[in-house]
A tleap script that builds the chain and sets N, CA, C and O, in Angstrom:
source leaprc.protein.ff14SB
mol = sequence {
  NMET ARG VAL GLU ASP GLY VAL ARG ILE ARG
  HIE MET ILE ASP ALA ALA GLU SER ALA LEU
  ARG PHE ILE ASN GLY ARG GLN ARG ALA ASP
  LEU GLU GLN ASP GLU MET LEU SER PHE ALA
  LEU VAL ARG ALA VAL GLU VAL ILE GLY GLU
  ALA ALA SER LYS VAL THR ALA GLU GLY ARG
  ALA GLU VAL PRO ASP VAL PRO TRP ALA ALA
  VAL THR GLY MET ARG ASN ARG LEU ILE HIE
  ALA TYR PHE ASP ILE ASN LEU ASP ILE LEU
  TRP ALA THR VAL GLU GLN ALA LEU PRO ARG
  LEU LEU LYS GLN LEU LYS SER VAL ARG LEU
  PRO CGLU
}
set mol.1.N position { -62.804 -14.846 63.757 }
set mol.1.CA position { -62.662 -15.502 62.467 }
set mol.1.C position { -61.259 -16.078 62.356 }
set mol.1.O position { -60.276 -15.459 62.763 }
set mol.2.N position { -61.195 -17.260 61.802 }
set mol.2.CA position { -59.894 -17.908 61.593 }
set mol.2.C position { -59.076 -17.123 60.566 }
set mol.2.O position { -59.620 -16.510 59.648 }
set mol.3.N position { -57.784 -17.159 60.746 }
set mol.3.CA position { -56.886 -16.474 59.818 }
set mol.3.C position { -57.094 -16.999 58.400 }
set mol.3.O position { -57.117 -16.224 57.444 }
set mol.4.N position { -57.246 -18.321 58.264 }
set mol.4.CA position { -57.418 -18.919 56.935 }
set mol.4.C position { -58.688 -18.403 56.249 }
set mol.4.O position { -58.697 -18.171 55.040 }
set mol.5.N position { -59.742 -18.228 57.020 }
set mol.5.CA position { -60.975 -17.679 56.454 }
set mol.5.C position { -60.765 -16.243 55.996 }
set mol.5.O position { -61.265 -15.833 54.949 }
set mol.6.N position { -60.029 -15.494 56.781 }
set mol.6.CA position { -59.718 -14.121 56.406 }
set mol.6.C position { -58.928 -14.054 55.106 }
set mol.6.O position { -59.161 -13.174 54.277 }
set mol.7.N position { -57.997 -14.983 54.931 }
set mol.7.CA position { -57.203 -15.039 53.692 }
set mol.7.C position { -58.111 -15.318 52.508 }
set mol.7.O position { -57.984 -14.680 51.463 }
set mol.8.N position { -59.021 -16.261 52.664 }
set mol.8.CA position { -59.941 -16.608 51.569 }
set mol.8.C position { -60.864 -15.436 51.236 }
set mol.8.O position { -61.127 -15.163 50.065 }
set mol.9.N position { -61.346 -14.761 52.245 }
set mol.9.CA position { -62.201 -13.604 52.003 }
set mol.9.C position { -61.406 -12.502 51.307 }
set mol.9.O position { -61.936 -11.823 50.428 }
set mol.10.N position { -60.169 -12.320 51.680 }
set mol.10.CA position { -59.309 -11.337 51.001 }
set mol.10.C position { -59.149 -11.727 49.525 }
set mol.10.O position { -59.179 -10.858 48.654 }
set mol.11.N position { -58.979 -13.032 49.235 }
set mol.11.CA position { -58.886 -13.483 47.838 }
set mol.11.C position { -60.171 -13.148 47.082 }
set mol.11.O position { -60.128 -12.729 45.925 }
set mol.12.N position { -61.310 -13.335 47.741 }
set mol.12.CA position { -62.591 -13.009 47.120 }
set mol.12.C position { -62.682 -11.523 46.813 }
set mol.12.O position { -63.117 -11.129 45.731 }
set mol.13.N position { -62.270 -10.705 47.764 }
set mol.13.CA position { -62.292 -9.252 47.567 }
set mol.13.C position { -61.392 -8.856 46.405 }
set mol.13.O position { -61.791 -8.074 45.542 }
set mol.14.N position { -60.186 -9.393 46.384 }
set mol.14.CA position { -59.232 -9.052 45.320 }
set mol.14.C position { -59.767 -9.428 43.943 }
set mol.14.O position { -59.667 -8.643 43.001 }
set mol.15.N position { -60.337 -10.630 43.824 }
set mol.15.CA position { -60.858 -11.076 42.527 }
set mol.15.C position { -62.074 -10.249 42.114 }
set mol.15.O position { -62.227 -9.923 40.937 }
set mol.16.N position { -62.933 -9.910 43.064 }
set mol.16.CA position { -64.102 -9.084 42.748 }
set mol.16.C position { -63.665 -7.693 42.286 }
set mol.16.O position { -64.207 -7.159 41.318 }
set mol.17.N position { -62.705 -7.120 42.966 }
set mol.17.CA position { -62.212 -5.802 42.561 }
set mol.17.C position { -61.593 -5.865 41.170 }
set mol.17.O position { -61.767 -4.947 40.369 }
set mol.18.N position { -60.881 -6.932 40.883 }
set mol.18.CA position { -60.299 -7.094 39.540 }
set mol.18.C position { -61.396 -7.160 38.489 }
set mol.18.O position { -61.329 -6.463 37.477 }
set mol.19.N position { -62.405 -7.992 38.721 }
set mol.19.CA position { -63.493 -8.128 37.753 }
set mol.19.C position { -64.177 -6.788 37.497 }
set mol.19.O position { -64.498 -6.455 36.357 }
set mol.20.N position { -64.393 -6.031 38.552 }
set mol.20.CA position { -65.040 -4.725 38.389 }
set mol.20.C position { -64.143 -3.749 37.639 }
set mol.20.O position { -64.640 -2.918 36.878 }
set mol.21.N position { -62.850 -3.834 37.837 }
set mol.21.CA position { -61.919 -3.008 37.048 }
set mol.21.C position { -61.980 -3.415 35.577 }
set mol.21.O position { -61.951 -2.563 34.690 }
set mol.22.N position { -62.067 -4.727 35.324 }
set mol.22.CA position { -62.085 -5.217 33.945 }
set mol.22.C position { -63.279 -4.678 33.164 }
set mol.22.O position { -63.163 -4.423 31.965 }
set mol.23.N position { -64.424 -4.501 33.823 }
set mol.23.CA position { -65.619 -4.043 33.094 }
set mol.23.C position { -65.779 -2.532 33.097 }
set mol.23.O position { -66.671 -2.000 32.436 }
set mol.24.N position { -64.929 -1.843 33.829 }
set mol.24.CA position { -65.030 -0.389 33.887 }
set mol.24.C position { -64.934 0.203 32.474 }
set mol.24.O position { -63.954 -0.014 31.761 }
set mol.25.N position { -65.962 0.947 32.090 }
set mol.25.CA position { -65.991 1.571 30.766 }
set mol.25.C position { -66.360 0.611 29.652 }
set mol.25.O position { -66.311 0.980 28.479 }
set mol.26.N position { -66.726 -0.604 29.995 }
set mol.26.CA position { -67.072 -1.611 28.993 }
set mol.26.C position { -68.582 -1.825 28.972 }
set mol.26.O position { -69.297 -1.381 29.871 }
set mol.27.N position { -69.044 -2.495 27.955 }
set mol.27.CA position { -70.457 -2.830 27.775 }
set mol.27.C position { -70.592 -4.343 27.623 }
set mol.27.O position { -69.618 -5.039 27.339 }
set mol.28.N position { -71.798 -4.834 27.815 }
set mol.28.CA position { -72.058 -6.268 27.677 }
set mol.28.C position { -71.611 -6.786 26.309 }
set mol.28.O position { -71.082 -7.893 26.208 }
set mol.29.N position { -71.820 -5.995 25.266 }
set mol.29.CA position { -71.448 -6.406 23.908 }
set mol.29.C position { -69.956 -6.665 23.771 }
set mol.29.O position { -69.536 -7.412 22.887 }
set mol.30.N position { -69.159 -6.061 24.630 }
set mol.30.CA position { -67.716 -6.271 24.572 }
set mol.30.C position { -67.325 -7.726 24.824 }
set mol.30.O position { -66.279 -8.179 24.359 }
set mol.31.N position { -68.163 -8.455 25.557 }
set mol.31.CA position { -67.855 -9.870 25.809 }
set mol.31.C position { -67.854 -10.680 24.517 }
set mol.31.O position { -67.118 -11.660 24.398 }
set mol.32.N position { -68.663 -10.281 23.565 }
set mol.32.CA position { -68.727 -10.994 22.278 }
set mol.32.C position { -67.477 -10.744 21.440 }
set mol.32.O position { -67.047 -11.603 20.670 }
set mol.33.N position { -66.907 -9.565 21.601 }
set mol.33.CA position { -65.781 -9.168 20.760 }
set mol.33.C position { -64.414 -9.380 21.414 }
set mol.33.O position { -63.403 -9.492 20.721 }
set mol.34.N position { -64.387 -9.434 22.733 }
set mol.34.CA position { -63.115 -9.462 23.458 }
set mol.34.C position { -62.988 -10.767 24.250 }
set mol.34.O position { -63.448 -10.882 25.386 }
set mol.35.N position { -62.359 -11.721 23.618 }
set mol.35.CA position { -62.192 -13.036 24.243 }
set mol.35.C position { -61.419 -12.939 25.550 }
set mol.35.O position { -61.718 -13.657 26.504 }
set mol.36.N position { -60.430 -12.061 25.599 }
set mol.36.CA position { -59.634 -11.910 26.808 }
set mol.36.C position { -60.486 -11.396 27.968 }
set mol.36.O position { -60.306 -11.822 29.109 }
set mol.37.N position { -61.407 -10.486 27.679 }
set mol.37.CA position { -62.300 -9.981 28.715 }
set mol.37.C position { -63.180 -11.098 29.261 }
set mol.37.O position { -63.328 -11.231 30.476 }
set mol.38.N position { -63.757 -11.889 28.390 }
set mol.38.CA position { -64.630 -12.961 28.869 }
set mol.38.C position { -63.837 -13.991 29.664 }
set mol.38.O position { -64.316 -14.464 30.695 }
set mol.39.N position { -62.645 -14.346 29.216 }
set mol.39.CA position { -61.812 -15.269 29.982 }
set mol.39.C position { -61.438 -14.681 31.337 }
set mol.39.O position { -61.447 -15.386 32.347 }
set mol.40.N position { -61.112 -13.406 31.361 }
set mol.40.CA position { -60.723 -12.759 32.618 }
set mol.40.C position { -61.881 -12.741 33.609 }
set mol.40.O position { -61.686 -12.999 34.797 }
set mol.41.N position { -63.077 -12.440 33.130 }
set mol.41.CA position { -64.234 -12.417 34.024 }
set mol.41.C position { -64.577 -13.810 34.529 }
set mol.41.O position { -64.893 -13.987 35.706 }
set mol.42.N position { -64.517 -14.791 33.651 }
set mol.42.CA position { -64.769 -16.170 34.081 }
set mol.42.C position { -63.770 -16.550 35.160 }
set mol.42.O position { -64.151 -17.100 36.193 }
set mol.43.N position { -62.524 -16.268 34.936 }
set mol.43.CA position { -61.494 -16.646 35.910 }
set mol.43.C position { -61.699 -15.928 37.239 }
set mol.43.O position { -61.578 -16.549 38.295 }
set mol.44.N position { -62.002 -14.652 37.208 }
set mol.44.CA position { -62.211 -13.907 38.452 }
set mol.44.C position { -63.382 -14.484 39.243 }
set mol.44.O position { -63.293 -14.634 40.462 }
set mol.45.N position { -64.475 -14.807 38.560 }
set mol.45.CA position { -65.639 -15.374 39.242 }
set mol.45.C position { -65.311 -16.777 39.764 }
set mol.45.O position { -65.775 -17.161 40.837 }
set mol.46.N position { -64.522 -17.535 39.014 }
set mol.46.CA position { -64.087 -18.849 39.490 }
set mol.46.C position { -63.275 -18.716 40.777 }
set mol.46.O position { -63.489 -19.471 41.726 }
set mol.47.N position { -62.357 -17.769 40.814 }
set mol.47.CA position { -61.530 -17.561 42.011 }
set mol.47.C position { -62.407 -17.194 43.198 }
set mol.47.O position { -62.203 -17.701 44.301 }
set mol.48.N position { -63.374 -16.323 42.981 }
set mol.48.CA position { -64.279 -15.937 44.067 }
set mol.48.C position { -64.994 -17.170 44.616 }
set mol.48.O position { -65.058 -17.371 45.828 }
set mol.49.N position { -65.522 -17.983 43.723 }
set mol.49.CA position { -66.245 -19.180 44.148 }
set mol.49.C position { -65.360 -20.214 44.804 }
set mol.49.O position { -65.764 -20.848 45.778 }
set mol.50.N position { -64.168 -20.393 44.289 }
set mol.50.CA position { -63.240 -21.364 44.890 }
set mol.50.C position { -62.835 -20.919 46.280 }
set mol.50.O position { -62.815 -21.720 47.214 }
set mol.51.N position { -62.515 -19.653 46.418 }
set mol.51.CA position { -62.148 -19.138 47.748 }
set mol.51.C position { -63.331 -19.274 48.704 }
set mol.51.O position { -63.152 -19.658 49.860 }
set mol.52.N position { -64.530 -18.963 48.232 }
set mol.52.CA position { -65.722 -19.080 49.075 }
set mol.52.C position { -65.922 -20.520 49.541 }
set mol.52.O position { -66.337 -20.763 50.674 }
set mol.53.N position { -65.625 -21.460 48.665 }
set mol.53.CA position { -65.817 -22.873 49.030 }
set mol.53.C position { -64.856 -23.326 50.119 }
set mol.53.O position { -65.088 -24.344 50.771 }
set mol.54.N position { -63.789 -22.581 50.317 }
set mol.54.CA position { -62.788 -22.943 51.328 }
set mol.54.C position { -63.014 -22.246 52.672 }
set mol.54.O position { -62.342 -22.560 53.655 }
set mol.55.N position { -63.957 -21.302 52.717 }
set mol.55.CA position { -64.278 -20.641 53.987 }
set mol.55.C position { -65.035 -21.647 54.849 }
set mol.55.O position { -65.972 -22.296 54.385 }
set mol.56.N position { -64.624 -21.766 56.091 }
set mol.56.CA position { -65.244 -22.738 56.991 }
set mol.56.C position { -66.689 -22.362 57.305 }
set mol.56.O position { -67.117 -21.226 57.098 }
set mol.57.N position { -67.420 -23.342 57.805 }
set mol.57.CA position { -68.807 -23.094 58.212 }
set mol.57.C position { -68.866 -22.001 59.267 }
set mol.57.O position { -69.775 -21.171 59.258 }
set mol.58.N position { -67.905 -21.998 60.167 }
set mol.58.CA position { -67.857 -20.964 61.209 }
set mol.58.C position { -67.631 -19.588 60.590 }
set mol.58.O position { -68.259 -18.608 60.992 }
set mol.59.N position { -66.731 -19.521 59.610 }
set mol.59.CA position { -66.464 -18.257 58.929 }
set mol.59.C position { -67.677 -17.765 58.165 }
set mol.59.O position { -67.976 -16.571 58.172 }
set mol.60.N position { -68.373 -18.669 57.510 }
set mol.60.CA position { -69.586 -18.308 56.775 }
set mol.60.C position { -70.660 -17.792 57.723 }
set mol.60.O position { -71.390 -16.854 57.405 }
set mol.61.N position { -70.743 -18.418 58.889 }
set mol.61.CA position { -71.759 -18.016 59.867 }
set mol.61.C position { -71.516 -16.593 60.364 }
set mol.61.O position { -72.455 -15.911 60.775 }
set mol.62.N position { -70.269 -16.143 60.329 }
set mol.62.CA position { -69.958 -14.778 60.759 }
set mol.62.C position { -70.382 -13.739 59.728 }
set mol.62.O position { -70.455 -12.550 60.040 }
set mol.63.N position { -70.662 -14.179 58.505 }
set mol.63.CA position { -71.083 -13.274 57.433 }
set mol.63.C position { -72.308 -13.897 56.753 }
set mol.63.O position { -72.242 -14.291 55.589 }
set mol.64.N position { -73.411 -13.982 57.476 }
set mol.64.CA position { -74.571 -14.713 56.948 }
set mol.64.C position { -75.249 -14.056 55.749 }
set mol.64.O position { -76.010 -14.715 55.040 }
set mol.65.N position { -74.993 -12.786 55.511 }
set mol.65.CA position { -75.626 -12.104 54.381 }
set mol.65.C position { -75.011 -12.475 53.038 }
set mol.65.O position { -75.622 -12.253 51.993 }
set mol.66.N position { -73.808 -13.038 53.059 }
set mol.66.CA position { -73.165 -13.456 51.811 }
set mol.66.C position { -73.903 -14.682 51.284 }
set mol.66.O position { -74.129 -15.631 52.035 }
set mol.67.N position { -74.279 -14.681 50.017 }
set mol.67.CA position { -74.980 -15.838 49.446 }
set mol.67.C position { -73.983 -16.950 49.088 }
set mol.67.O position { -73.705 -17.202 47.916 }
set mol.68.N position { -73.465 -17.593 50.109 }
set mol.68.CA position { -72.382 -18.576 49.940 }
set mol.68.C position { -72.711 -19.645 48.910 }
set mol.68.O position { -71.887 -19.949 48.048 }
set mol.69.N position { -73.902 -20.215 48.990 }
set mol.69.CA position { -74.270 -21.297 48.065 }
set mol.69.C position { -74.316 -20.799 46.620 }
set mol.69.O position { -73.888 -21.506 45.708 }
set mol.70.N position { -74.822 -19.607 46.412 }
set mol.70.CA position { -74.885 -19.050 45.057 }
set mol.70.C position { -73.487 -18.772 44.515 }
set mol.70.O position { -73.216 -19.001 43.337 }
set mol.71.N position { -72.607 -18.281 45.374 }
set mol.71.CA position { -71.235 -17.967 44.950 }
set mol.71.C position { -70.506 -19.244 44.543 }
set mol.71.O position { -69.884 -19.292 43.481 }
set mol.72.N position { -70.578 -20.263 45.369 }
set mol.72.CA position { -69.896 -21.518 45.034 }
set mol.72.C position { -70.604 -22.228 43.882 }
set mol.72.O position { -69.958 -22.896 43.075 }
set mol.73.N position { -71.913 -22.087 43.804 }
set mol.73.CA position { -72.650 -22.685 42.692 }
set mol.73.C position { -72.256 -22.093 41.356 }
set mol.73.O position { -72.157 -22.807 40.358 }
set mol.74.N position { -72.031 -20.787 41.333 }
set mol.74.CA position { -71.597 -20.132 40.099 }
set mol.74.C position { -70.230 -20.658 39.680 }
set mol.74.O position { -69.990 -20.907 38.499 }
set mol.75.N position { -69.353 -20.821 40.634 }
set mol.75.CA position { -68.023 -21.372 40.346 }
set mol.75.C position { -68.152 -22.763 39.746 }
set mol.75.O position { -67.502 -23.078 38.749 }
set mol.76.N position { -68.988 -23.592 40.350 }
set mol.76.CA position { -69.160 -24.960 39.868 }
set mol.76.C position { -69.712 -24.970 38.445 }
set mol.76.O position { -69.292 -25.776 37.614 }
set mol.77.N position { -70.633 -24.090 38.177 }
set mol.77.CA position { -71.199 -24.005 36.826 }
set mol.77.C position { -70.131 -23.616 35.812 }
set mol.77.O position { -70.052 -24.205 34.733 }
set mol.78.N position { -69.317 -22.634 36.153 }
set mol.78.CA position { -68.271 -22.185 35.231 }
set mol.78.C position { -67.222 -23.269 34.999 }
set mol.78.O position { -66.759 -23.458 33.874 }
set mol.79.N position { -66.855 -23.969 36.043 }
set mol.79.CA position { -65.827 -25.001 35.934 }
set mol.79.C position { -66.339 -26.225 35.163 }
set mol.79.O position { -65.657 -26.737 34.275 }
set mol.80.N position { -67.518 -26.676 35.502 }
set mol.80.CA position { -67.999 -27.936 34.958 }
set mol.80.C position { -68.778 -27.799 33.653 }
set mol.80.O position { -68.963 -28.780 32.933 }
set mol.81.N position { -69.228 -26.602 33.351 }
set mol.81.CA position { -69.954 -26.382 32.089 }
set mol.81.C position { -69.283 -25.263 31.303 }
set mol.81.O position { -69.948 -24.420 30.702 }
set mol.82.N position { -67.960 -25.272 31.320 }
set mol.82.CA position { -67.174 -24.235 30.658 }
set mol.82.C position { -67.542 -24.072 29.184 }
set mol.82.O position { -67.365 -22.994 28.615 }
set mol.83.N position { -68.053 -25.137 28.565 }
set mol.83.CA position { -68.405 -25.137 27.155 }
set mol.83.C position { -69.761 -24.484 26.898 }
set mol.83.O position { -70.159 -24.293 25.748 }
set mol.84.N position { -70.461 -24.146 27.968 }
set mol.84.CA position { -71.823 -23.628 27.830 }
set mol.84.C position { -72.050 -22.442 28.764 }
set mol.84.O position { -73.041 -22.399 29.492 }
set mol.85.N position { -71.136 -21.490 28.738 }
set mol.85.CA position { -71.247 -20.320 29.613 }
set mol.85.C position { -72.170 -19.297 28.958 }
set mol.85.O position { -71.987 -18.925 27.799 }
set mol.86.N position { -73.148 -18.857 29.711 }
set mol.86.CA position { -74.073 -17.834 29.252 }
set mol.86.C position { -73.453 -16.480 29.581 }
set mol.86.O position { -73.365 -16.102 30.749 }
set mol.87.N position { -73.030 -15.760 28.564 }
set mol.87.CA position { -72.346 -14.482 28.777 }
set mol.87.C position { -73.266 -13.426 29.370 }
set mol.87.O position { -72.792 -12.513 30.046 }
set mol.88.N position { -74.566 -13.528 29.135 }
set mol.88.CA position { -75.509 -12.594 29.759 }
set mol.88.C position { -75.490 -12.773 31.278 }
set mol.88.O position { -75.480 -11.796 32.027 }
set mol.89.N position { -75.485 -14.024 31.720 }
set mol.89.CA position { -75.456 -14.305 33.157 }
set mol.89.C position { -74.116 -13.881 33.750 }
set mol.89.O position { -74.071 -13.310 34.840 }
set mol.90.N position { -73.033 -14.156 33.043 }
set mol.90.CA position { -71.710 -13.741 33.523 }
set mol.90.C position { -71.665 -12.226 33.694 }
set mol.90.O position { -71.223 -11.729 34.729 }
set mol.91.N position { -72.122 -11.493 32.681 }
set mol.91.CA position { -72.099 -10.028 32.745 }
set mol.91.C position { -72.956 -9.526 33.903 }
set mol.91.O position { -72.522 -8.669 34.674 }
set mol.92.N position { -74.166 -10.055 34.027 }
set mol.92.CA position { -75.065 -9.622 35.104 }
set mol.92.C position { -74.456 -9.926 36.468 }
set mol.92.O position { -74.591 -9.135 37.402 }
set mol.93.N position { -73.797 -11.054 36.581 }
set mol.93.CA position { -73.159 -11.416 37.844 }
set mol.93.C position { -72.092 -10.394 38.209 }
set mol.93.O position { -72.047 -9.907 39.338 }
set mol.94.N position { -71.242 -10.077 37.253 }
set mol.94.CA position { -70.154 -9.135 37.543 }
set mol.94.C position { -70.699 -7.729 37.756 }
set mol.94.O position { -70.297 -7.044 38.697 }
set mol.95.N position { -71.599 -7.298 36.901 }
set mol.95.CA position { -72.084 -5.920 36.963 }
set mol.95.C position { -73.030 -5.670 38.136 }
set mol.95.O position { -72.991 -4.600 38.745 }
set mol.96.N position { -73.881 -6.648 38.456 }
set mol.96.CA position { -74.913 -6.421 39.464 }
set mol.96.C position { -74.633 -7.096 40.796 }
set mol.96.O position { -74.808 -6.487 41.852 }
set mol.97.N position { -74.200 -8.345 40.753 }
set mol.97.CA position { -74.029 -9.092 42.008 }
set mol.97.C position { -72.701 -8.795 42.697 }
set mol.97.O position { -72.645 -8.718 43.925 }
set mol.98.N position { -71.636 -8.629 41.921 }
set mol.98.CA position { -70.331 -8.426 42.564 }
set mol.98.C position { -70.231 -7.146 43.380 }
set mol.98.O position { -69.613 -7.178 44.444 }
set mol.99.N position { -70.798 -6.023 42.953 }
set mol.99.CA position { -70.708 -4.845 43.825 }
set mol.99.C position { -71.350 -5.074 45.196 }
set mol.99.O position { -70.814 -4.640 46.216 }
set mol.100.N position { -72.496 -5.756 45.217 }
set mol.100.CA position { -73.143 -6.076 46.506 }
set mol.100.C position { -72.287 -7.028 47.321 }
set mol.100.O position { -72.101 -6.832 48.522 }
set mol.101.N position { -71.763 -8.063 46.666 }
set mol.101.CA position { -70.919 -9.031 47.362 }
set mol.101.C position { -69.677 -8.349 47.920 }
set mol.101.O position { -69.286 -8.598 49.060 }
set mol.102.N position { -69.069 -7.507 47.131 }
set mol.102.CA position { -67.865 -6.802 47.563 }
set mol.102.C position { -68.154 -5.949 48.795 }
set mol.102.O position { -67.353 -5.917 49.729 }
set mol.103.N position { -69.273 -5.271 48.803 }
set mol.103.CA position { -69.647 -4.452 49.963 }
set mol.103.C position { -69.807 -5.335 51.203 }
set mol.103.O position { -69.347 -4.977 52.288 }
set mol.104.N position { -70.456 -6.483 51.039 }
set mol.104.CA position { -70.631 -7.404 52.160 }
set mol.104.C position { -69.276 -7.905 52.680 }
set mol.104.O position { -69.037 -7.943 53.887 }
set mol.105.N position { -68.415 -8.281 51.764 }
set mol.105.CA position { -67.110 -8.820 52.165 }
set mol.105.C position { -66.232 -7.759 52.828 }
set mol.105.O position { -65.500 -8.053 53.773 }
set mol.106.N position { -66.309 -6.540 52.334 }
set mol.106.CA position { -65.486 -5.472 52.910 }
set mol.106.C position { -65.957 -5.054 54.292 }
set mol.106.O position { -65.225 -4.389 55.024 }
set mol.107.N position { -67.178 -5.441 54.653 }
set mol.107.CA position { -67.676 -5.126 55.992 }
set mol.107.C position { -67.151 -6.095 57.052 }
set mol.107.O position { -67.318 -5.870 58.251 }
set mol.108.N position { -66.518 -7.170 56.595 }
set mol.108.CA position { -66.010 -8.181 57.520 }
set mol.108.C position { -64.738 -7.676 58.177 }
set mol.108.O position { -63.841 -7.149 57.519 }
set mol.109.N position { -64.685 -7.848 59.485 }
set mol.109.CA position { -63.451 -7.508 60.209 }
set mol.109.C position { -62.509 -8.699 60.084 }
set mol.109.O position { -62.678 -9.717 60.756 }
set mol.110.N position { -61.517 -8.553 59.215 }
set mol.110.CA position { -60.594 -9.653 58.938 }
set mol.110.C position { -59.498 -9.737 59.991 }
set mol.110.O position { -59.051 -8.713 60.509 }
set mol.111.N position { -59.062 -10.958 60.312 }
set mol.111.CA position { -57.970 -11.113 61.265 }
set mol.111.C position { -56.683 -10.527 60.703 }
set mol.111.O position { -56.465 -10.523 59.491 }
set mol.112.N position { -55.855 -10.047 61.575 }
set mol.112.CA position { -54.571 -9.459 61.151 }
set mol.112.C position { -53.590 -10.534 60.738 }
set mol.112.O position { -52.462 -10.225 60.354 }
savepdb mol mol.pdb
quit
């Protein structure tokens, strides 16, 4: 794996871990009341998607279980439809999809 791909995957891991820390002890209803939480989760998911979009085709091929298109698609949705973010989908993404994604990413042997 290219060093640059490893850096991007590390960025994805860091942002996913942050998002999971942000929701620790929280509930979906908290997104309605805590603007900072919703902004933080949106930003973390955006970072994950942006970093994923920069991983080369070769790097993606080394981790075929990662849903690359879905990850970058989520980023595109958040960036381009920021005025119409579905908080239910955001919460489900962070609570359900990110733990699986994080496990997949942490299984990658990153270059030193």
